[in-house]
SEDREN-895900 format. One record per residue (C-alpha): z negated, x, y negated; residue number from 1. Coordinates in steps of 0.25 Angstrom, whole numbers, plus 5000, padded with zeros to 4 digits. Layout:
% SEDREN-895900
Z|X|Y|NUM
...
% end
This chain:
% SEDREN-895900
4949|4927|5017|1
4960|4933|5024|2
4974|4936|5018|3
4986|4944|5021|4
4992|4955|5011|5
5007|4957|5012|6
5015|4968|5005|7
5026|4962|4997|8
5032|4973|4989|9
5031|4988|4987|10
5035|4999|4978|11
5034|5014|4979|12
5034|5025|4968|13
5037|5039|4974|14
5032|5050|4965|15
5026|5043|4953|16
5025|5030|4946|17
5037|5031|4938|18
5043|5017|4938|19
5057|5023|4941|20
5051|5029|4954|21
5048|5015|4959|22
5054|5012|4973|23
5053|4997|4972|24
5068|4994|4973|25
5070|5003|4985|26
5057|5003|4993|27
5060|4997|5006|28
5048|5001|5015|29
5035|5008|5012|30
5025|5012|5022|31
5011|5017|5019|32
5006|5028|5027|33
5000|5023|5040|34
4985|5026|5041|35
4982|5031|5055|36
4970|5039|5060|37
4971|5051|5069|38
4963|5051|5082|39
4959|5062|5092|40
4956|5058|5106|41
4942|5063|5111|42
4937|5063|5125|43
4924|5070|5126|44
4919|5076|5139|45
4907|5067|5139|46
4914|5054|5137|47
4923|5046|5146|48
4930|5039|5135|49
4940|5046|5125|50
4939|5042|5111|51
4948|5045|5099|52
4942|5051|5086|53
4948|5048|5072|54
4952|5062|5066|55
4959|5058|5053|56
4971|5051|5048|57
4985|5053|5050|58
4994|5058|5039|59
5000|5048|5030|60
5015|5045|5031|61
5020|5034|5021|62
5035|5030|5021|63
5044|5022|5012|64
5059|5018|5012|65
5068|5016|5000|66
5082|5010|5000|67
5093|5018|4994|68
5092|5032|4989|69
5081|5038|4980|70
5085|5051|4974|71
5072|5053|4966|72
5064|5051|4979|73
5073|5061|4986|74
5068|5072|4976|75
5054|5070|4981|76
5057|5073|4995|77
5050|5085|5003|78
5048|5099|4999|79
5056|5099|4986|80
5044|5092|4981|81
5031|5100|4983|82
5021|5090|4978|83
5017|5077|4984|84
5022|5064|4977|85
5014|5051|4974|86
5020|5039|4981|87
5014|5025|4976|88
5017|5012|4983|89
5014|4999|4978|90
5014|4986|4985|91
5012|4971|4982|92
5003|4965|4992|93
5002|4950|4993|94
4989|4943|4997|95
4995|4931|5005|96
4983|4923|5003|97
4982|4923|4988|98
4996|4928|4984|99
4990|4939|4976|100
4997|4952|4975|101
4990|4965|4977|102
4995|4980|4974|103
4995|4989|4986|104
4997|5004|4982|105
4998|5017|4990|106
4998|5030|4983|107
5003|5042|4991|108
5005|5057|4988|109
5014|5064|4997|110
5028|5070|4999|111
5041|5063|5002|112
5043|5069|5015|113
5054|5061|5021|114
5067|5054|5017|115
5075|5047|5027|116
5088|5040|5023|117
5093|5028|5031|118
5106|5028|5037|119
5117|5023|5028|120
5123|5010|5032|121
5133|5003|5024|122
5128|4990|5018|123
5114|4994|5020|124
5104|5001|5010|125
5101|5015|5014|126
5087|5019|5012|127
5077|5031|5014|128
5064|5032|5021|129
5054|5041|5015|130
5041|5047|5020|131
5029|5052|5012|132
5023|5064|5019|133
5011|5074|5015|134
5003|5062|5010|135
4991|5068|5003|136
4986|5056|4996|137
4986|5041|4999|138
4980|5029|4992|139
4981|5014|4996|140
4977|5003|4986|141
4977|4988|4988|142
4975|4981|4975|143
4966|4990|4967|144
4958|4994|4979|145
4960|5008|4985|146
4961|5006|5000|147
4964|5020|5005|148
4964|5033|4998|149
4966|5047|5004|150
4969|5060|4997|151
4971|5073|5005|152
4967|5083|4994|153
4954|5076|4991|154
4952|5072|5005|155
4947|5058|5001|156
4949|5046|5010|157
4945|5032|5005|158
4946|5018|5010|159
4944|5007|5001|160
4939|5017|4990|161
4928|5023|4999|162
4929|5037|5004|163
4930|5039|5019|164
4927|5054|5019|165
4917|5057|5008|166
4907|5062|5018|167
4917|5071|5024|168
4921|5077|5011|169
4907|5079|5006|170
4903|5086|5019|171
4915|5095|5018|172
4913|5097|5003|173
4927|5092|5000|174
4928|5089|4985|175
4931|5074|4981|176
4941|5069|4972|177
4956|5070|4972|178
% end
């Protein structure tokens, strides 16, 4: 039977799962990274029609917006922090047919590469927009099911828990495991 799943609430942890690092009171917007393939046009000499060939996936660029100031998060910005941080987002996704709540979870490892303050306007809450760059690891879960997994260092790419590049890694003698 068909249904619709609607995100009703979200929370974000920046750096770890310390309860004091929860952004549930200031989180205004959370945008998971767009998934977009890259294509190269190919028009062979023996063909009348040009085609496009998939050649990879574009870099992952998640963003989020928080209301107010977050001094602790400012410390995670840029070159002052040489290591990637773990960002974990949780969402409450409601099945509109059954009323059941499901957990959506995204785990990203990257660097806080952009902080952009809103213009201050009296009578309005000033916020900050953030971007996570240099993403090296991404997992997306729906309920207890892994929907997507990618890790730069292990070169693993899984959809619904099934590796999409085991044959390539085997042929190239790339070791498995994270």
